[in-house]
N, C-alpha and C positions, 0 to 999 in steps of 0.2 A: 201099685206095683212099686218096688224099690229097685233101682239099678244096682249092679256091683259096685261096691265101692273101689276105688282104685288102690292099687298097692302101693302104700306110702313108700315102700323101699324102692320100687321101680320109679316112682315119681321124683324122689329126692336124689337118687343116683342121676336121673336125666338133667334135674336143675343143677346139680355139681358140675356135669359135664358141660352144660351150656356156659356156665360161668367160666369155666376151665377154657371154653372156646373163645369166650369174648376176651380173658384176661391175658391169654399165651401170646397174641399177636402183640398186644401192649408189652408185655414182658420181654420179647425178643427185640422189639423196637427200641426199649429202654436200654436195653443191655448193650446194643450195637451202638447207640447213641453214647454211653458211658465209655465203651472201648474206644470210640473216635476222641472223645474228649480227653481221655488220660493219655492218648497216645499224642494228641496235639499239645498236652500240658508238659510231657515228656519233651517233645521236641523244643517247646520254648525254653525250658529249663535248660537243655542240653546247648542250645544256641546262646543262651544268655551267660550261661557257664563258660563256653569256649570263649566268647567276646572279653569276660573279663580276665581269662588267662592271657589272651592276646594282648591286652591292655598292659598287665603287668610285664610280659616279654618284652613289648615295646619300650616300656622304661629301662629294662636291662639293656637292651639294644642301644639306646640312646647314651648310656653310661659307657657302653664300649666304644661307640662312634668318637664319643668325645674324647675318649683317651687316644683313640687313633689319630685324631686331627691334631691334638696336642704334641704326640709324638712326631708326628710328620713336620710340626712347624720345627720342634727342635732337631731334626733331622737334617734341616737345611742349614744348620749352625756353620759358619765360616771357617771355625775351628776345626770341624770335620773335613771339611773341603780340603783346608790346608793341611791335613793329617797331624794336627797339634792335638794330640790325645790328654795331655796333662791339662791343657788350657781349657779343652771341652769337659774335662772330669769336673773342674771347679765350676763351669756353667751348669754343668748337669746337678751339682749339689744345690746351686741356687734355684734352680727350676724345681727341683723335688720338694722344698720348702712351700711352693706354691700349688703343690698338688697333694691335698690330704687324700685322695682316693688311691694314690700311689705308695708302696712301700719301699721302692728302690727304683733307679733307673740304670740299667746295665748296657753296656757297649761291648758287642761281640764283633770280632773280625771275621772275614769272609773265610778265612781259614779255622773258623771254630775256635779261636782263642779269646778269653774273656780279657778284654783290654781294661775295662774300668767298671766299677761300681760305686756309685753316687753314696752309699752308707758307709763305706770305707775310705780310708784316707788312698791316694794314688799310689800304686805300686806296680810291679811287674806283671807283664801278662801271665796269665795262666791256663791251664787246659780246662775247656768247658765240655761238660760231661752230659749235660741235660739236653741232649738232641730230642726233638719231638717235630709234629706235623706244622707247628707254628713257626718254628725255626725254617723248616725246610720252604715253607711258603714266603717267608720273608727273604730268604737265600735266592729265591725264584723271583724276587721283585714285587710282591704282593703282601700287604698287612695279613698277619695271621694272629689267630686268637687261640690259646692253648688250653688243654684241661688241667686238672688239678695235679701238681707236680710240686717237688721240693727243690732248691736250688743252692749252690755253694754260699750265696750272700743271705737270701732268705730260705731258712731251712725249715719253715712251716709251710704246710700245704696252702698253696695260693695258685692262681691262675694268672696267665701272663699274656699281654698283649705286645706283639711285635711288629716293627715296621722296616722297612730297607732304607739305607741310606745309599743313595747312588751318586757317585761322580762321574759325570757324563753318563754312559749308558751301563756303566759297571756296577754292580752291588758290592761295594766296598765294605759296609759295615752292615750290622743290626741292631736297632735299638729295642730294648726289652723294659717293660714296665710292669712288675708283679703287683698285682691289684690287691687293694685292701678290703679284705673279704667283709669286714663290717659294713662299708658302702654300700655292697651288695645287700646284705641283710637289710639295711635301713630301707632300701628299694621294695623290699618284699613287705615290711613294716607299713609302709605308706600306702600299701593296698588297702588298708583298714578293714580287713576280713573281721568276721564275728568270731568271739573269742574260741570256741570250739571247733573253728576250721583249722586247716594246715595249709601251707604252700612250701614248695621246695623248687629248688634250681639244681638240675644234674648236669653233667659232663657228657661227652660223647662216649664216656667208658661207664656211664650210667652209676657213676658214684656223684654223692651229695656234694654240691659246693657249699651252698646256704641253705636253711631250712628252718621252718617255723613250725611245730616246735623245733628248739636248737638240738642238733645232734653235731658230732665231730666232724670236720670236713674230710672228706674221703670214705664214709660211710657208704656201702653199697645202698643203692635204692631199694625201696620194698620190691618184694616178687612180683605182685601185682602190677606195679609200675614197670618195672624191667620188662616183663611179658608184653605189656601193652606198647611200650616203645618199640619191640621187636615186631610188632605185627604191622604198625602204622605211625607216620611221624606225628600225626594229630589226632585225637579222639576222645571218648568220654567211655568211662568204664566203670564198672562195680568191682571193689576189692577191698583189700586191708592194707593198713598202714603199718609202719614198723612196731607200732603200740599194739597191732592187732584189732584195732578200730574198722567198724564196717562204714566204708566211704565210698561216695561216686566221684570221681576225680576226672576233670577236663585237663587236658594236656596239649601243648603245642611246643613244636621245635622251630628254634631260631635258624633262619637261612643264614644269618651274618657268622654265628659262632657255632652252631650245630648243637647247643646246648637245649635241653628241654625244661619245660617249667610246668608243673602241675599243681592244681588246687584240690584239695581233700575236703570234699563237702560230706558232713554227717549223713549217714544213709536215712536216720530218722527225719532228719529235716527235709530232704530230697522227696522222701514217700509220703510224708504227712498230709499233703493235698491230696494224693490219690487215696490214702486210707480214708480221710473224711469224706471224699465223695462216695467211695465204695460204701461206707456205713450209712449215709443219709439214703444212698438209692436202696441199699437193701431193706433199710427200714421202711422206706416207702412202698418197695414191692410187698413187703410181709403185711403191711396195713392194706393194701388194696385186696390182697388175697384174703384176708381175713374178713373184710367188708364183704366181699363176693361170696365167701361161704355163708356169712351170717344171713345175708339176703335170701340165699338158696334154702336155708333152713327155715327160714321165716316163711316164705312162700309155701313151702312143703307143708309147714305146720297148719296155714290157712286152708289149705286145699284137703287137708286131711279129717274130711268128715261126709259123711253119707251124702248123696247128690239123690233127691226125690224126683 
């Protein structure tokens, strides 16, 4: 007697289902592990990128603090204490020659009259019109750092550091030093970023102070950066540069100046590790599924014979 031969289609289907049942938990586990790995990799990239942005901003803040200290030293001038503005003007001209990071030293009275500019010859006081938050801070007795602005002596866009000059408890004058933006740009170049990366410093009005690649000071920051700054003082976001390049950008805000520094990292560079991991895992899973299907087919073929 011969027993009925098993249905090869049913047997093959059951073998394929068995292989799928064995592979499915493995696939779920691998996918979950990859998701966690990519999440960890993204967090590591974000943490390292923010650390790099903070380091760059620390260099900017150190430059600003050095200017504040130098101005405060000059504010202790005996000529200012004595009210001898002409003698102080000559003194400020000597000091300016030792400060390549400044383009002028201005002296403003508490009545907001421009009393002296080191880049000009000594003359009569003139009306001062460039009122801003940094001047109000200095008149209130605290050092202030301004946003981009032009002035009567320095007519190009620059930023100013201002300190109060007190005689007794009274703020009698304000000293102002417009900064040389080239020195700020040099601090960005000193970060030695890869050639296809970008770095930008913007003021509280979200206008560019200095940037690599270079754009004119006062250019509005990219829409992506402006939107991010409006949402949080520090973060990491995906967006586009002024040139339209897709980037990931870590950015931080200085507590000293209120300025924001961002580093634009090409999206392809940031995503390359995740893309490589995804391709490797996908290929591994495809190979595993192919091997499982081949084994199921081979077993089905070997059992596809009459049983006596």
